[in-house]
N, C-alpha and C positions, 0 to 999 in steps of 0.2 A: 329743464331737467330738474327733478326733485333732489333734495339733499341726500336722500337714501341712495338714489341711483348714482349721484355724483360721488358719494363716499365709496360705493361699490366699485366704480370705475377706477378710483384712486388706489384701492386695495389690489385690484387686478394688475394695475400698472406696477405697483410696488412689488407684487409677487413675481411679475415677469422679469423685472430687473434683478431681483434676488436669485432667480433661477439661472441667470446667465452671467452673474458677476461675482467676483470675490469681495468679501466684506472684512471690515475691521470693527472690533467692539471697543468702544470708548467708555470709560468708567470715571466718575467723579464722586468722591466722598467728601461732601461739603460740611459746613458747620451746622446747618439746620436741615439739610436734605441730601439725598443721594440721587444720582442720575446716571443713566446708561443710554448709549445709542449705537445703532448699526450704521456704518458709513461705507458707501461704495468706494472701492479702492481707486477706480479710474476716474469717476466723475466727482469724487469728494462730496457727494450728496448724502444727506441723512435719509436713510430709508425707513427707520423706525426708532422711536425713543420712548423712554419711560422715566418718570420722576416720582419720588415719594419723600415726604417729610419724615424725619426720624423720631422727633420728640424724645430725644435721648439724654437730655440733661438730667443729672442726678445730684442730690444735695451734697455739698462738700463739708467735710469735718472742719474746714477752715472758714465756713460762712462765705461771705462775699469775696474773700481773698482767693478762694479756690474755684476752679471751673472744670468740672468733670462730665464725661459722657459715658453712657453704657455701650460697650463695644458689641456684645451679642445683639443688642437691639438694632444698632446701626447696620451690622452685616446681615441681619435678618431682613431688614428693609431693602438692602441692596440685592440680596438673592431673590427677593420677591419681584423687584424690578426686572432683573435679568430673566427670570422665568416667564415674564410676560412678553418678551420679544419673540418674533416669529421664528419657529424652529427651522423653517426652510432657510431663512437668512443666517441663523446661527450655525447651521451645518457648513455654510460658505465662509465662515470666519477663518482668516489665515494669520491673524495676529491680534493681541489684546493690548490696549493702552490703558494705563491706570494713572490717576492723579488724585489729589485730595488736599484738604486744609493743611497748610504748612505750619512749621514750628513745633506743633504739639508732639506728644510721645505717649506710648503705652508699653507695657512690659508683658511678657508671657513665658510660660514654661515649655521649652522645646520638647516635643514628643508627647505632650499632654494638652496642648492648646486647642487643637481642632480634631474633628473626626468626621469623615465622610462614610456614611453607612453603605454597605453593599447595595448595589442596584438603586442608588439614590444620588441625585445631583446635589442635594443640600448638605452643606457642612454645618455641624454642630460646634459651637464655640465653648470651650471649657476653662482651662487654667490661664486666665488673662486678667490683667488689671483694668481699671477704668482708663479711658483716654483722657489725659491731661492736656487741655486744648491750648491754643495760642492766646486765649483770653484769660488763662490762669495767672493770677498775680501773687502767688504765694512767695515768690522771690522778691523780697523788699529791696529797696535801694541799699539799705545797710548790708543785706546778705550779698547782693551783687557786688558791692564794693569790697567784700571780703574774699571774692574769688580771684584766682590768678588771672592776669591779663592774657587774653588770647593772642596767639601769633596768627592772626587772620585779619582780613580787611573789614569784617563786620564786628561791631561791638555786641556784647551779650545783653539780653534783656529777659525780663520775666516772661514765661510762656515758651521760651526757646528750649528745645529738647535737652541739651546738655545742662542748662541751668536747672531745669526741673530735676534731672537725674542727680546732679550734685547736691541739690536740696535734700533729696532722699538719703544720700550717703550720710548726712549729718542728723536729720530729724527722724528718718525712718529706715535705718540701716538694715532691718530685717527684710525689707523689700528685696534685697539682693540675694537673700537665701531662699525666698519663695519663687523667684523668677530667674531666668538666665539669658533672656534675650530682650532687646528693646528696638523700637523703630516707630515710625508714624503708623497710623492705622492702615494707610494704603500700602506701606511696606509689608505689614502683617498680612494683608490680603494677598499680595504677590507670593509671599512665603507659603501661605496656605494652598493657593492654587498650584504652585510648582513643587510643593513638598520640599522646600529648601531647609537645610539644617541651620543656616545662618542668613540673616536678612541682607539683601543687596539694595543699596540706596543710591538714587541718582544724585549728582552733585547739586542739583537744584534743592532737593530736600535736605541734604547734608549741610549745605551752607546755611539754611534756615535754622539749623540746630545750634550754630555757633561753633567756635574752636575748629574750623576747617580751613585749610589752605586750598582755595579753589583752583589755583594753577596746578599744583602737584596732586590735588585731590586726595590729600592725606590729612587725617585728624591730627590734632596736637596731642599725640598719644602720651608723651612724657608728662606734659602739663596736667592732663586729665587723670592719669594714673596717680600722680603725686597728690592730686586733690581728692583721691579716693574712689574714682569711677573705674571699675574693672574694664579692661580692654575688651573682653568678650561681649560687653553690652553695646559696643559700637559697630554698626553695620559696615559691610564692605562698600566702598564708594566707586561708582562707575560713571562714565559720561552719560549725559542726558540723551535718551533714545536707545541705549544699549539694551539687549535682552538680559533678563534676570534668570530666565529658565523657561520650561515648557510645562503645559498642563500635564499633571501626572495621570489624570483620568478625564473622561468626557464630562463636560459641564454644561448642562442645559442645551445639549445639541452640538456644542463646539467640540471637535474631535480632540482626543488625547494627543499630546505632542505639539499642540499649537503654541508658538512662542508668545511669551508675555514680557513686555519691556519693564525695566526697573521703573518704579513709580515716580511721577513727576510732580512739580508744584502746580497748584491750581491757578495761581496768578500767571505763570508762564504759559500754561495751556489756554487760559482765557485770552491772552494777548496774541498767541500764535496765529489764529485765523484772521486777525484784524490788522496786524502790522505789516501791510503790503509794501510800504515805502519808508525809507529812513527819515522822510520829512513829516511823518505822522507821529502823533502822540496818542496814547490810548488811556482813557479813564474808565475804570470799572468801579461801580458802586453797587455792592450787594450788602452783605452783613457789614463789612468794613468798606474802605474806599482806597483805591490806588490810582495814581497817575504815573505814567511811565513812557519812556521812549528808548529806542535802541542806540547804544553807544557805537561810535565808529569802529570799523574792523581793526583789530590789533590792540584795542584798549585793554589794559590790565590794571586792576585796582591796586592800591597800596597794600603792602604786606602786613600792616598793622592798622587797627582801628583809629579813627581820629581821636585827638585828645579830649574834645568835647563832642557829645552826640550831635549828629547832623540829621536834618529831616530827609535828605536824599541819600539813599544807599544804592549799592550796585549788586544786583541779583544775577547769578548765572542764568543764561538763556539757552540757546542751542548753538552747536558748532563752535564752541569756545567763545561765544560772544556774551555781552552783558547788557542788562537793562538798567537804566537810571530810574529809580523807583522812589516816589514819595508814598509811603504806605501808612495811611491813617487808620487808627483803630476805631474811628467813629464814622459810620456811614448809615446804612439802613438800620443798624442796631440802635442808633440814637433816636431815630424816628419811631421805631418799634417800642422803645422804652417810654416815649412820650404818649403813644397810644395806650399802652398799659396803664399809665398814670391817669389819663383821662377816664379810662374805664373804671379804675378804682375810685376816682372821685364820684363817678355816677353811682357806683354801688354804695358809697358812703352816704349819698343823698337819697338812697332807696330805689334807684332805677338800675335795671340790668340792660346794658347795651352791648351787643356783640361787637367785637373788634372790627369786623368787616364793615359795619355801618359807620363806626368812628373813622376808619380809613377813608371811606367814600366821602364823608362829610367834610373832614379837614382838608382833603385835597380839592374839593369843590370850593370851599371858602378861601383857602390859601391861593388858589389859582386866579382869583379875582384880582385884576391889577390895582383896584382900589385898596387892597389889603397890604400893599407895600408900606413899610413904616420905618421909623427911626429906631425901633427896638433892636438891640444888639444881643445876640445869643452866641456864646462860645460853647458848642455842644460837646465838650471834652469829657463827657460822663464816664468814658472808658479810658481816659488818659491818653497820652501819646508816648511812644518809646523814647523820643528825643527830649521830651519835657514831662517826665512822669510826675513831677511835683505840681503841675498846673491842673487845676480842677475846672469843671464847667462853671459858667457864670452868665448872668443876665444883667445888662446895664441899659441905661437910658430909658427907664420905665416912666411912663406918664399915664394919665387917665385915658388917653385916646389910643393907646397902642397895645392893650392887653386883651383884645378880643381873640377868640379862638382862631379866626382867619389870619389875623396879623401875627400871632404867635407862631402859627404853622409856617407862614411865609418866612418869618425871621429865622426859624429853626432850619428850614431848607437852605436859606442863604448862608447861615452859619456853617453848615456842613461844607458848602462849596468854598466859602471864605477861608475855612481852615485848611483845605487841601491846597488852595491857592497860596496861602502863607508858606506852605511847605515846598511847593514847586510853582513859583510865580511865573507870570507871562514872560518876563524878561529872560528867564532861564530857557524857556522854550524857544524864544526868538534867537538867542545866542547859539542854540544848537540846531538852527535851521528848520524848526518845526513850523509848518504852515497850516496844519489841519489837526483837529482832535476827533478821534473816533470814540464813541461812547458805547459802553456795554454794561451788563449787570442787571439783575432783576429790579433793584431799587430805582435805578435810573430809567429803565424801560417803563416802569409803572407810574413814575412821578414826573409829570411835565414841569412842575415847579423847579425841580432840581436842574432840568435841562435848560430852562430859561435863565436861571441864576448862573449856570455854567457859561452860557454864551455871553452874558453881561460881564462876568469876571475876567474872562480871557480874551474877549474881542477877537476871536478866531472862528473860522467856520467849524461847526460842530455837527456831526451826523451820527445817528444811532445805527448800530449794526447788530442784528440778532445772532450773528455767528460767534459773538464773543462768549462762547459757552465752553466751560472747562472740559466737559465730557467729550464734546466734539473736538476740542483742541488736543486731547490725549489721543484720540483716534487719528487725528491728522499727523501728530508727531510719530505715531507708529507707522503710518503710511509713508511719511517723508523719509524716515530712517530706512525703511525697506527699499524705497526708490534710490536713496543715496547708495546703498549697498550695490544696487544694480547700475550705478554710475549715471543716474538720472536725477541730479540734484534739484530739489524743489525751489521755486522762486523765493519762498520765505527764508531760505538759508543762504541766499546770495548776499 
């Protein structure tokens, strides 16, 4: 059978399933790309998906201390992806799940932030700020030390929504006169789709902002107001999986009135499809890197953050459960920074080499077993929340270990060694973990990382392509729907 005929048969089969099934739309607004997928409610199978890089970074007035992205560009890319999904399937959508990059925040002017023109699916974005991402480091340690201590189990860090907003109260107070709402970019999307007057945020995203009691699901209102943050800028917090509202109008074939869940964290949604057993740990390496496992039922974190920052934190998951998470700021972004550096060196020498060729070459060289070396790289170029004062370093250099292949291999090993230092093998064993499930674009594309992971942890490691945040957000919407119908999904047991 020819490839064309085979593709035609697959399209016919996909169309047949869509014509007879209910679907859920899953959306993920990531750090570098957006993705959406249609998922069959009964089979949990992905029927169609779209992905697009956003190229949304914009220069910060603070230089390297700031990290901003262009919101209209991100949402334009998302709407383009959604528009490319099959209309027949979109008409079958009964719920929309949304997730995105955690910690960051944006501000907007309610009533003037978006506009959907008559007889058009597309929303135009108007009175909004940039997105200040999780990578934003404008909140120095000195500034963070000046903030009041939160009554919450998680410490506050730069890039966290509440920290960024408190920075604005001191350094750019006029921001609060130009805007009157705040949330993550995925909270904003839900507001836009549902026509909400005030953002509704899941406990997953709210916890990532800081200053939230995850048990009561209440902000530290008094603390934040005394510090200068107006109460109106804090979204309403609900359980993960709850509906935030309904589509106010049809959107690319999805009927008006379709429920939309409160947006979720991309980490939790990436983990949800993979964490089938409590004896499994999940590692996700994309832009950043996270290793996590599910805490026992009934676990409740402390009411206050630890005296000294710890590498393992507890993130709200689903059904009032928690994940133990080692969240590194250094993953695929550290490798990407290395590739950009090699490219710049080539330009300095008078040669123009595409990044795609550099990637291919360094992975080929680094994958050679002979390129293992004694070179030690700590790739903390983006810092770490629990040790913000520690920088990247290279040690044990000699004449025999500075080839491109050996440096690449050592860099990949350094990324895994760093995550292992945050959540070592002993912690996994103490918590009954017998297997590691791997996901994320960087891990899937880089066999060197996988090899180093297996060596560092000495546990069975398998890759699972289902570790996708867009798919996880759809699965969360399906699970919550089934829960309401008293058919609790296995992932919530």
